[in-house]
N, C-alpha and C positions, 0 to 999 in steps of 0.2 A: 524625670517623670513627665515634664512638659513635652520633651522631645518625643517620648513614647506615644503621647496622645496625638501629636501632629503627624508623626511617622509611625503608624501602627506596625508592630512586628509581623512580618510575613515571611515564612520559610517555605521553600519548595525544593524538590529534587529534580535534576535534569539528567535524563538517561541518554547515553550515546554509546556506540561500540568503542571498545578500547583503541582499536586501530581501524582506520579507513584508508584504503589504497585507492587513489583517484588518478585519472589521467591516462592518456594513450600508452599502452604497454604495461599497465599495472598488473595485468593478469599473469605476466611472465614470472611474477614473484610467488605464485601460489605454492609451488613445491617447497621453496625455502620457508614460507610461513607455516606450512603444514609440519615441516620438520621441527621448527621452533616450538610448536605446541606439544611435541612429544608423542604424536600419533605413530603407530606402527602399521595399522591397516584402516584405511578410510572407506566409508560407504559414500560413494558419489551419487547423490539423488538428483535426478533430472527427469525430463519428459521424453517421450519417444521421438519427437522432432529433433531434439538436440543430438540424439544418437544417429538418426537417419542422415543428417547433413554433416556428420563427422566432427561436430564440435566437442561432443563428449570424449571421443577418442583423443582429440588434441589436449584436452584438460587432463586426461589420464596420463598422457605422456609427460606433461609438465609436472604433475604431482609426483609421479614415480621417479622423475629425474632428481627430485629433492630427497629421495630415499624412503618414500612412504608408499606402501602397497595400496592398491585401489580395487574395490569391488563395486561394480556398477549396478544401480537400481534405477531404471528409467520408466518407472510406473506412475510418475506424477501425472495427474490429469487436470484439465481446467476445472475450477471449483472443486478442489480435492476433498475427498471423503474419508470417513473412518476406515473404509475398506482399503483405500490407497495406503493409508498409514500402517494398517496392520500387515499388509503385504510387505512393506518396507522393513518393518520390525523383524519379520521372519528372515529376511535376507541378512540384515545386520547381525542378528543373533546366531544364525547358522554358520556365518563366516567369521565369527569371533572378531568383529570390527571394534575399534576403540576410539574412532573419531568420525565426524560428519562433515561433508562438504556438499553444499547445494549449488546447482548450476541452472540458471534459467530466470524466470520471472516469479511472480508471487506464488503460483501454484507449486513450483518446485521447492521454494523456500518454506512455505507453510507445511507442505508434506514432510519436509526434512525436520522441521521443528516438532511436528507431531510424533515422528519416529523417535526423536531425541527424548521427548517427554516420557514415552512408554519404556524405552530401554534404560533410562536412568532412574525413573521413579517407581516402575513396576505397575501392576494392575492394568486397567484399560484407559484408553484415551479419554473416554467420557468421565472418568474420575477427576479430571483436572480442568473442567470448564471454569473460566474466570468467575469469581475471584479466588478460586482455590490456588494456594501458593505451592511452588515446587520446593521441596525441602532437602533434596539430595543433589549432589553435584551433577551438572549437565556435561555430556561429552564435549571435548574440544571441537569447536565448530567454526567453519569458514564458509562465507557465501561468495559466489561469483555471479554477479547480476548481468542479465542480458536485455532487460527492458528498463524504461525510464518512467515508472509509474507507481507501482505498488508500495515501494520502500520496505517491503517485507524483508529484504536482505539486511536491514539495519535496525528494525524496531523490535520491541519486546512483546509483540503480539503475533498470533497466528489465527486465521479463520478457516475452519474445517467443517464440512457439511456432515451432519449426522444423516447418513443415507437411509436410515429406517424411517425418519420423519421428514426428510428433505428440508431441514432447517440449518442455517449456518450458525456454528457455535464459535465463540471467541475464547481464546486461550491467551493468558497474559502473565508474564513474569520476567523480571530482569535477566534471569538465567537463559531466556530464549534469544538474547542478543548474541550475535556471533563475536568471537574473539577478533576476527578480521573480516571486514566487509570490503569487497573489491568491486569498484565501478570503473570499468575500462570502456571508454566510448567506442573503441574498436569492436567490442563484443556486442554493441548495440546496432552496428551498421547494417546487419542483415535483417532487421525488423522491417516487414512490409509497411506501406503507408498507413493502412487501416489500423494495424496494431500500434504503430507509432502515435497515431491520433488518439486512440482510445486510452493508451497508457498515459499519454501526456495530459489528457483531461482528468484522469484519475489523480495525477500529481496535483493539478490545479485544485481539484476538489479537496484534497488533503490540506493544502495550504489555506484555502478559504475557510473550510470548516474549523481548522485548528485555530484560526484567528478570531473565531466568534464564540468559543466556549467560555465558561466561567473560570477555567483553569489556565488562562493565558498568563504569560510572564514576559518581561522584557526580552528574554532570550528566545522564547517561542515566537514572539512578534517579529524579532529581527530575522529569524529563519523564514517565517511565513511570507513576509513582504518581499524579501529578496527572491524567494522561490517564484512568486507571482511575476516579478519583474523579468526574471530569466525566461519563464514560460512565454510571456508576451513577446519577448525578443526572438526566441529560438524555435518554438514549437512549429510554427508554419514552415520554417526553413527545413526542419528535420523531416516533416511530412513530404515536402516538395522534393527533397533530395536526400535519401537515406545515407548516402556516402559523404555527406557534408560533416566532416569530423568536428568542426567548430560547433555546429548545431547540436550534434550528438553529445559533445562534451558539456555544452551549456545545459542541455536537458538532464544529463547525468547529475550535475550539481543541483539543478532545480528539484529533481525528485528526491535527492538525498536531504536537502534542506526542508522540503515539505514533510519528509518523514520525521525529522527532528522536531518540527512544529507539532504535528498531530500526535506523534508518539509520546509527547509529554503533555499536550493540552487536550487531547481527545478529539472526537468527531461529532457528527450530528445526524440529522434525519435524512440527508442526502444518502449517506451510507446505509442507514436503516432501510431506506427504500431500495437501494441497489443490491443489498445482500439477498433480498427475497427472490427476485427473478433469477439470480445466479443459482441459488440452491433448489428452487422449486421447478424452474424452467430451463436451467443450464444456460442462461444468457450471459454474455460477456460482461464482466464486472466494470471495466473502464467505460464502456459505452453506456451502461446503465447509470453510472454516476454522472456522465456528461449530460444525459437527457434529463435527469432529475434535478441537477444543480440549479438552473435558473428558477425553476418553479419553487423549490424549497427556499431559495434565497429571497424570492418575492414574499413568501410567507413569513420569513424571519426578519424582513426588512425593518419592522418597527422596533425590533429588539436593540438595534444599535446603528442608527442612521449614520453617525459620524464614522464608524468603522467601515461601513460599506463605501462611503465616499473615499476613504483612504485606499480601499481595495481598487476602486475605479482608477485612482491615480497610478497605482502599481501596475495596472493593466494598460496604462498609456493614455488614459482619457484626460481631457482638459475639463476641469470642473470650475474654472475661473468664473465668478459671477453667479454661479448657480446656488439656489437655496439648498439646505441640507438634504431634503428628500430627492430633489432632482439630481443632485450629485450622487446620491446612493443608487438611484435608478440607472445611472451611467454604468455602474459596475455590472449590473445584470444584462444590460444591452451589450456590453463588451464580451461577456461570457457567451451569449447567444451568437454574436458575430464570429467569435473564434471557432466555436463548434461548427458553424455553417461553413466557414472558410476551409476547414480541414476535413470536411465530409462526414461528420457525425450525423446519424439519422436524427430527424427532428422529433421523433416520438417512439415510445415503446412498441407500438403496433408494427413498426418496420422491422423489429427484431422477433416478432412472433407472439407478443403478448396479446391476450384477448380481454375484453371487458369482463368476461365471466371469471377471469383469474383474480380480479382486483380485490374482492372481499378477503380472500385467504391471504393474499400478499399484504394487505393493509393490517390485518390482524397480527401477522407475524412481525411486520415492521414496528407495530406499536409496542411489542414486547422485546424488540431488539435492544441489545446493550447500548448502542450508540444513541438511541432515543433519549436516554437519561441526560446526555450532555447537550442536547439541542438548546440553543439560546432562547427559544420561545416555547412555552408549554404547548403541547400538541395532543389533540384527541384523535381517537380512531376515525371519526368522520372526517377530520382534517386530512388524514392520510388517504382515505378513500377519494376525497376530492382532488388531492394532489396527483394521485395515480391517474385519475380520469383526465385531468388537464394535460398530463404528460403522455397520455396514450397516443 
């Protein structure tokens, strides 16, 4: 009993995909993996760009070489909506598909998860907004990732916009995790510098926010800090030269580890703020996160000065001899420097946001699911002020 008082019992669950295929050439195994899952006809969910540049056709050839027929749905759009999901459901059902494969970044993966929810559970996508649980089996599911940022290819969450009200809704259940998550750095090499920068800062935001919630564990801490170290080492190089496979590989591991961190520990108000311009104004998610990150971190600083100092060290900062607050501020300075070095806009106005948008954005952010996990209590006026600072 004395030990129980000194070491209070704490249990937690850690979610991760059953299989992760990492490294150059990993995608070549997709057909074999699809066959193992028992699928006969897969719906390949991707975006129009993947079709246009021929990547979708290459994946279809690999999958069909494994003995699985493929039907293409390339209707995934940035900041995917209920309409995108419903269009994909029709293609899945009309072609009698029995498994799902998503190809692309977060938009393709989230669209695919939404399709899977509807075809497996029935009803409408809006019936399953978190915390509603999925009670029926999900179709066999494989992800092929082409960006190093969202981690949607390996988490149990999807974010899909209700296009009737222009608000992003969160869907979450362990069934949304793929059976196989493929991160092949060769698939990332075609990302332009701007997208590399934005998705990389998205990954950084996942790691930072995941390290600050009340749901952290030793495992999420290990994943989050290593992700930050890898991003500090490789993101600038990946932006500078997209064909640098070592940099692409480093970022692939970084975003995956960040996904393991936030997928189990949650996020905070950086994401609450970034979700709203994405759904209301159709602004890019990664860039919105990057812009909001230092401002929200400044707001949250007093919640855990020691942890911010640790983040500074992971970002490569020397905090020797600094007091706790000055060490913590080094983390925020390093975030701003990294964003500036890789060409992230300094404020939301550069993306098209106007001051007249802020009231609605702040009201929606205050109600956002991620706000619940923010390490510091936050009021509506605080969010209004943060949007103004970040404008």
